[in-house]
C-alpha positions in Angstrom: 0.0 0.0 0.0 1.3 3.4 -0.9 1.2 6.9 0.5 -1.6 9.1 -0.8 1.0 11.8 -1.8 2.8 9.4 -4.1 0.6 8.3 -6.9 1.4 4.9 -8.4 0.5 2.6 -11.2 -1.1 -0.8 -10.7 -0.9 -3.9 -13.0 -4.6 -5.0 -12.9 -7.2 -6.0 -15.3 -10.1 -3.5 -15.8 -12.4 -3.5 -12.9 -10.2 -5.7 -10.7 -8.8 -4.8 -7.3 -5.4 -6.4 -6.8 -4.3 -7.7 -3.5 -0.4 -9.0 -4.3 2.7 -7.1 -3.7 1.4 -3.9 -1.6 -2.3 -3.2 -0.6 -4.7 -0.5 -1.6 -4.6 3.0 -0.1 -6.7 2.9 3.1 -6.7 4.8 6.3 -7.8 2.9 9.3 -7.6 4.7 12.6 -9.6 4.0 15.7 -10.9 6.6 18.2 -8.9 6.7 21.5 -10.9 7.0 24.6 -9.8 8.1 28.1 -8.2 5.2 29.9 -7.8 3.1 26.8 -4.4 1.3 26.6 -2.6 2.1 23.3 -0.7 -0.7 21.6 3.1 -0.7 22.1 5.2 1.5 19.8 6.5 -0.3 16.7 10.0 -1.7 16.9 11.5 -0.1 13.9 14.3 -1.8 12.0 14.6 1.2 9.8 13.2 4.5 11.3 10.1 6.1 9.8 11.9 9.0 8.0 10.3 8.4 4.6 7.1 9.6 2.9 6.5 6.3 1.3 8.1 2.9 1.2 7.8 -0.3 -0.9 9.0 -3.9 -0.1 12.6 -5.1 -0.2 13.7 -7.3 -3.1 17.1 -8.4 -4.1 18.5 -6.5 -1.1 17.1 -3.1 -2.0 13.8 -1.2 -1.3 12.3 1.8 -3.1 11.7 4.8 -0.7 10.1 8.2 -1.3 11.5 11.4 0.0 11.1 15.1 -0.8 13.7 14.6 -3.5 11.9 11.7 -5.2 12.2 7.9 -5.2 15.5 6.2 -4.4 16.7 2.8 -3.0 18.1 1.8 0.4 19.7 -1.3 1.6 18.7 -3.3 4.7 20.7 -1.0 6.9 18.6 2.0 5.8 21.5 3.6 3.8 20.9 5.0 0.4 22.4 2.9 -2.4 20.7 4.7 -5.2 20.0 8.4 -4.5 16.4 9.6 -4.6 15.8 11.2 -8.0 13.0 9.3 -9.7 9.3 10.3 -10.0 8.2 6.7 -9.5 10.1 3.5 -8.7 9.3 -0.2 -8.3 11.0 -3.0 -6.5 13.9 -4.8 -8.2 13.2 -8.1 -10.0 15.7 -10.1 -12.0 18.3 -7.4 -11.6 16.1 -4.6 -13.1 13.8 -2.1 -11.5 11.2 0.0 -13.4 11.5 3.7 -12.7 9.9 6.8 -14.2 11.7 10.1 -14.9 10.4 13.0 -16.9 7.2 11.2 -17.5 8.7 8.1 -19.1 9.5 4.6 -17.8 12.7 2.7 -18.2 14.7 0.1 -16.2 17.8 0.6 -14.0 20.4 -1.8 -12.7 21.6 -2.1 -9.2 24.0 0.8 -9.7 21.2 3.1 -10.6 22.2 3.4 -14.2 19.7 2.9 -17.0 20.0 -0.6 -18.4 16.9 0.1 -20.6 16.3 3.7 -21.5 13.2 5.5 -20.3 11.2 5.6 -23.5 8.0 3.8 -22.4 4.6 5.3 -21.3 4.2 2.5 -18.6 6.0 -0.6 -17.6 5.7 -3.8 -15.5 8.3 -5.7 -13.6 10.5 -8.5 -15.0 9.1 -12.0 -14.5 10.6 -15.1 -16.0 12.8 -13.0 -18.2 10.2 -10.6 -19.6 8.5 -7.4 -18.7 5.6 -5.7 -20.4 5.9 -2.1 -21.6 3.6 0.4 -23.3 5.2 2.0 -26.3 2.4 4.5 -26.7 0.7 2.5 -29.4 0.8 -1.0 -28.1 1.9 -3.2 -25.2 4.9 -5.5 -26.0 7.2 -7.7 -23.9 10.9 -7.0 -23.7 13.7 -9.1 -22.5 16.3 -8.2 -19.9 18.4 -6.3 -22.6 15.4 -4.3 -23.8 14.8 -6.2 -27.0 11.2 -6.7 -28.1 10.7 -10.4 -27.6 6.9 -10.9 -27.6 4.7 -8.7 -29.7 1.0 -9.4 -29.2 -1.2 -9.1 -32.2 -4.5 -10.4 -30.8 -5.0 -8.8 -27.4 -4.8 -5.3 -26.0 -4.0 -6.1 -22.4 -1.6 -8.6 -20.9 -0.2 -9.1 -17.4 3.1 -10.3 -16.2 4.4 -13.7 -17.4 3.6 -16.1 -14.6 4.4 -19.8 -14.7 4.9 -19.6 -18.5 1.5 -18.0 -19.2 0.1 -14.5 -19.7 -3.3 -13.5 -18.6 -4.7 -11.5 -21.5 -7.9 -9.7 -22.6 -9.0 -11.5 -25.8 -11.9 -9.5 -27.1 -14.4 -8.8 -24.3 -13.2 -11.5 -21.9 -9.9 -12.7 -20.4 -8.0 -15.9 -21.0 -4.4 -17.2 -21.1 -1.8 -17.4 -23.8 1.7 -19.0 -23.8 4.9 -17.2 -24.8 4.2 -18.1 -28.5 0.8 -16.2 -28.1 -1.1 -19.4 -28.6 -4.4 -19.5 -26.6 -4.0 -22.1 -23.8 -7.1 -21.3 -21.8 -10.1 -19.8 -23.7 -11.3 -16.3 -22.9 -14.4 -16.8 -20.9 -13.6 -14.8 -17.7 -14.5 -11.3 -16.7 -11.1 -10.9 -15.0 -8.0 -13.1 -14.7 -4.9 -12.9 -12.6 -1.6 -14.6 -13.1 -0.8 -18.1 -12.0 0.7 -18.7 -8.7 1.5 -22.1 -7.1 -0.3 -23.7 -10.0 -3.6 -21.8 -9.6 -5.0 -18.5 -10.9 -7.8 -16.4 -9.5 -10.5 -15.6 -12.1 -14.0 -14.1 -12.1 -17.0 -15.3 -14.0 -20.5 -13.8 -13.7 -19.2 -11.5 -11.0 -17.9 -14.2 -8.7 -14.3 -15.3 -8.1 -12.7 -18.8 -7.9 -9.5 -20.5 -8.9 -8.6 -22.5 -12.0 -5.7 -24.9 -12.8 -3.6 -24.8 -16.0 -6.3 -26.7 -17.9 -8.8 -23.9 -17.2 -10.9 -26.2 -14.9 -12.2 -24.7 -11.7 -10.4 -26.2 -8.7 -12.1 -23.9 -6.3 -15.6 -22.9 -7.4 -16.4 -19.2 -8.1 -18.3 -18.3 -5.0 -16.3 -15.3 -3.7 -16.7 -11.6 -4.3 -12.9 -11.1 -4.7 -9.8 -13.1 -4.4 -6.0 -12.7 -4.4 -3.0 -14.9 -5.3 -2.0 -18.1 -3.7 1.2 -17.9 -1.7 2.6 -20.3 0.9 -0.4 -22.6 0.3 -3.3 -20.3 0.8 -5.0 -17.3 -0.8 -7.1 -14.4 0.5 -10.8 -14.4 -0.5 -13.6 -11.9 0.2 -17.2 -12.3 1.0 -19.4 -9.1 0.8 -22.2 -8.9 3.4 -24.4 -5.8 3.8 -21.9 -3.7 1.8 -19.1 -4.7 4.1 -16.0 -6.7 3.0 -15.0 -9.8 5.0 -11.7 -11.2 4.0 -10.3 -14.6 5.0 -8.1 -17.4 3.6 -8.7 -20.6 1.8 -6.3 -23.5 1.1 -5.9 -25.3 -2.2 -8.8 -27.6 -1.4 -11.0 -24.6 -1.0 -11.3 -25.0 2.7 -11.6 -21.7 4.7 -8.6 -22.0 7.0 -8.9 -18.5 8.4 -12.4 -17.2 8.8 -13.4 -14.0 6.8 -13.2 -11.4 9.6 -10.9 -8.7 8.2 -11.6 -5.5 6.3 -8.8 -6.4 3.9 -6.3 -9.2 3.6 -3.1 -9.7 1.6 -1.2 -12.8 0.5 1.2 -14.5 2.9 4.9 -13.7 2.7 7.6 -15.0 5.0 4.9 -16.7 7.0 2.9 -13.5 7.8 0.2 -11.5 6.1 -1.0 -7.9 6.5 -4.6 -7.6 7.4 -6.9 -4.6 8.1 -9.0 -4.4 11.3 -11.0 -1.6 12.9 -7.7 -0.6 14.7 -5.6 -0.4 11.6 -3.2 -2.8 9.8 -1.5 -5.6 11.6 0.0 -9.0 10.7 -1.3 -12.5 11.3 0.4 -15.9 11.1 -0.9 -19.0 9.4 -3.0 -19.8 12.4 -4.8 -16.5 12.0 -3.3 -15.2 15.3 -2.4 -11.5 15.3 1.3 -11.5 15.9 2.0 -7.8 15.1 -0.8 -5.6 16.6 -2.9 -3.5 14.2 -1.5 0.0 14.6 -0.4 1.0 11.1 -2.2 3.2 8.6 -0.4 1.3 5.8 1.3 -2.0 5.6 3.1 -4.2 3.0 4.4 -7.7 2.8 7.4 -9.0 4.7 10.3 -9.7 2.4 13.9 -10.4 3.4 12.8 -10.2 7.0 11.4 -6.6 6.8 8.0 -5.1 6.0 7.2 -1.6 4.8 4.7 0.2 7.1 3.5 3.7 7.8 2.2 5.5 10.9 1.2 9.1 11.4 4.9 9.9 12.0 6.1 8.5 8.7 7.1 5.4 6.8 9.8 2.9 7.6 10.4 -0.8 8.0 9.7 -3.3 10.9 11.3 -6.6 11.5 9.6 -9.9 12.1 8.2 -10.3 15.6 10.2 -13.5 16.2 13.6 -11.9 15.4 
């Protein structure tokens, strides 16, 4: 989830609300009454001196300051000075950044490995990243060469487990890297595959399919996220209120839908929203980091990006 003052792009299908990497912008503060005991102050691994923060990946994390976006290491020291208008986490040795309104990719030194000539860009996954040239969306390789040039769909997500979720006409399906249709376009929305399953919607309800396109978990939910560490967040809407919980690969609800928002598990923990703010649960559904944050992202490399009223920084795992 990102700070309101730092607009960002999201890689989602039209009408979809994505719950992977970092969560949607939400403010969740609770009134404080006289005599109420406040939760303990966060134990900061990296002090909250930033305007916005994103998860660590490959030893570096994007952070936002008055001078722009830059990258710090796990000690909190700047490795790449803040100077970009937007920045994403590193993946496969490249990070998408925006400067002067255009997107390109830098290496770990902060130098452009792929010049900023694109109107938008995804992250590298399985050797490819999508980019918007201004007239079409294509997939480039790590050196910036156009490797996959779609001719039959106008939207495609990141490559995941060898497939691309794509809009084929009015519906979504899946193509392989040769652009052959592997799963027919019959879904309203479709996410990338993760752990062998993909979240898709049909007739307004979400479920999970396997690589044959068959439903493994029937479409009975009002929203769903990616599988990670054996489970996925799902949402049930009741009386205009979202209730998020978690299902396993058999479709069994292993953590009851009791949260205002929920994200995929990472490093054994997941960020969830309660009436008191964002906190973290373990696989048993126990709250192991009290809900006290106004923003929270996934744990990665032992650290999680979070924000309080005083600013944004990183906390360590509660068991370390």
